N, C-alpha and C positions, 0 to 999 in steps of 0.2 A: 504493500500500500504505499501513498506517497510520503515518505520519510516518517511513517511511524513504525519504525525497525530499527536496528541496532546500528544503522551508519549514520547518515547525516543528523547533526543535533539539531538542526531548525527545521521545523515542520513547513510544509507546502500549504501555508494558509494566506489568505488575501490581505490586500494592501492595509497596514495599520495594526493588524490584529495580533501580530507576533509580539510589536513592542507592547500591546495593551495587555497581553496574556504571559509574558515572558517568564514570569515566576511559577504559572501553571505547569509549563512545559518542562520545568527543571524540579518539580516537585516528585516527590516518592510516588504518590498514589498514580501519577501520570506514567511511571515507568512499569508500575505495575499492569496499569490497563494496557500498556501497549503488549506487554507479556501475553496478557491473557487473549487480546485480539489476533496476535501472531499465531497463538496456538488454536485458537478457533477457527480462524481462516484456514489453517493448515488441513484441519480435520473436516469441517464444515462448510457450507454453502452461507455467506454473511453478505447481506445486504446493508446499504448502498455497495455498489462497486467501490474498490479501494479510491480510486481517483475522485470520486463524487463524495467522500465522507466530509471534507470541509466545504461543499458547494455554497452553503449559506455565505460563507466568509468571503468565497471566493468571487463570489456575484455581487455583494454589497461590503464595500471597503469602510473601515470602521469609521471615519470620519463622516460618512455619508449617510449613517442609519438616521433614519426619521421614524421609521415604524417598527416595532417588533411584535411578530405573530410567533405565539409559544405553543408548541406541540408537544407530545410525549414521547413517543417511539416512532421510529420508520416504518413504512408498510412491510410487511413481511411476507408479501407474495412476490412470484418471479416477474421481474421489470417493472416494478412498481416505485421504488424508493430510488431516488437519485440525489438526496442530500437536502431538499428543501421541505420543510413540514408542510404536510396537506397535499404536496405537489405529485404529480407523475408526469413522468416524460411523454412528449408528442406521439399520438398514436395509441396511448394505454386507456382504457376507458377510466373516468374519474368516479373514484370509490365514492359511498354514499356520504360521508361528511364533506366532501368537496363539491359534492353535487348540492347539497343544502347551502353552503358557503356561497355557490352560484345563484341559489335561488334568492337568497337575502339580498345579493347585490342586484339582481333584476328588482326585486321589490322595493329596495331602497333608493336605486338610481336609475330604474327604468331602462337598464342594459340588457341586451340580448344574452341569452346563454352562450358562452364562449365554446368554440368547437373543440379546445384543447385543454387538458388538465395541466398542461406545463406553466407554472407559475413564474418561470425565470423573468418574464419582463417586470413582474412586480420587484422581485430581488434587485433588480437593475435600476430601479427607480428609488432605492433606499429601504425597501421592506426587507427587514432581516427576518429570514422564514426558518427559526430555530427550533429543532427537537430538543428535548432535555436529554435524551439518550440517542448518541448520534449512528447507532449500529444496532443490527439485530440478526439473529440467526433465521434461517429462511425454514417458514412456518412455524415459529415459536415466537408470538408476541411476548414481549418484555423479557426475552432471554439474555439480554445484554445491560438490564437494569442493576444497577447496587455494584457495578464493576467499577465507578470513577468517573462516568461520563457525565452524572449529573453534578458532582463538585466541579467540573470543568465548566458546565454551561451554566451553572449557579455564578461561576467567575464571571463569564461571559456577560451575563445580565448586571452583575454589579459594576463592571468596567464600563458598560454602556450608560448605567445610571451615574457614574461618578465622574466621568469624563466629557460626557456629551450634554446637552441641553435641550429641552423642548421635544423629547422623543416622545410617541404615542405608544402605549404597550397595550396590546389588547389579550387579555387575558380569559379564554373560552374554557369553562369547565372549572371543577374544584382543583384538579392537579396544577393548572397553570395560575388559578388565583391564590394559590400558597405562595407562589413566588413573589407575591407583592411585596413582601417583607424586605426584599433586596432590591426595591425601587425607592429612590426620594422622589416623594410627592410635590415636594416644593420646587423640584427641577423640571418635572415629567407630567403627564399625561396617563391615567390608568382606566382603561375601559374594560369592564366585565359583563360577560354574559354566559348562559349556559353553553356547553359545548355543541358543536354543530352536528355530533353523532345523531343517527335516527332515533336513539334512546332517548334524546333529550333537546332536540332542536326545537321543537313545537312548544317547549316551557320557557322561551324566551329567546331563543337565538334568532330564531325567524321574529323580526319585527324590532330587533335591537339598534339597527340604523348605524351600525359602527362604520361603514364605510363611507357614509356621507360625512359624519362626524369626525372622522378623519383627516377629510380633505377641509372641513370649516375649521378646523384648528391649526393645519398646516399653514392654509390662505392667511389666518389672523397672525402668524408669525412672519409673513412675508415670505413663504415658501412655497413653491408650486405645489400642486394638488398631484395625487396619485392617479392615474389613469388604470382604473380596475378591468379595463374591457378586454384586455389579453388579445387585443386585434394585430 
């Protein structure tokens, strides 16, 4: 995988991120995480592909983060995970949670449902699409939880909170909302709603209006709005 091995000391991660997270890469837990991941990759199929593990960071430079959407675990089906939470590559059918996200965007903004589930255009506009756990074993949801990724991604959230300003955090579901303690509410905006999963979307995710609210908050700061259309 890209520099998560015993060779180069510096991981292949996007602009500004290494400097912000240098202490994490040098920490003992991260060495243990690398060892676990290398062993599991040797024995099992692990998603996403090695080159995509840090895709969220490589598509959204640290200084350009304007919005954070937090997921929990990568998709564990073949071809689905590509390093951006809720996103699937071009040509892969959008999973149910992503379909509900598109439904709310349509309701909120009047946009047509996209023909792709690839959210890379959002990432390139400054939307950090961050899963709390960055890898998973094929067919085994949650199989890489508790191995160190959560400590790393908590540090990501803290770094964005401490070093940036005016970022809008979208926390959907109880798991994501527990991360609110890592965010300085005096410097940033936190919007919360139920998870877009079919089990909870109609308890308040549908109707939350987060996508229009994000753009209102960005414009109020003199920043360009996000084009949510995926055209």
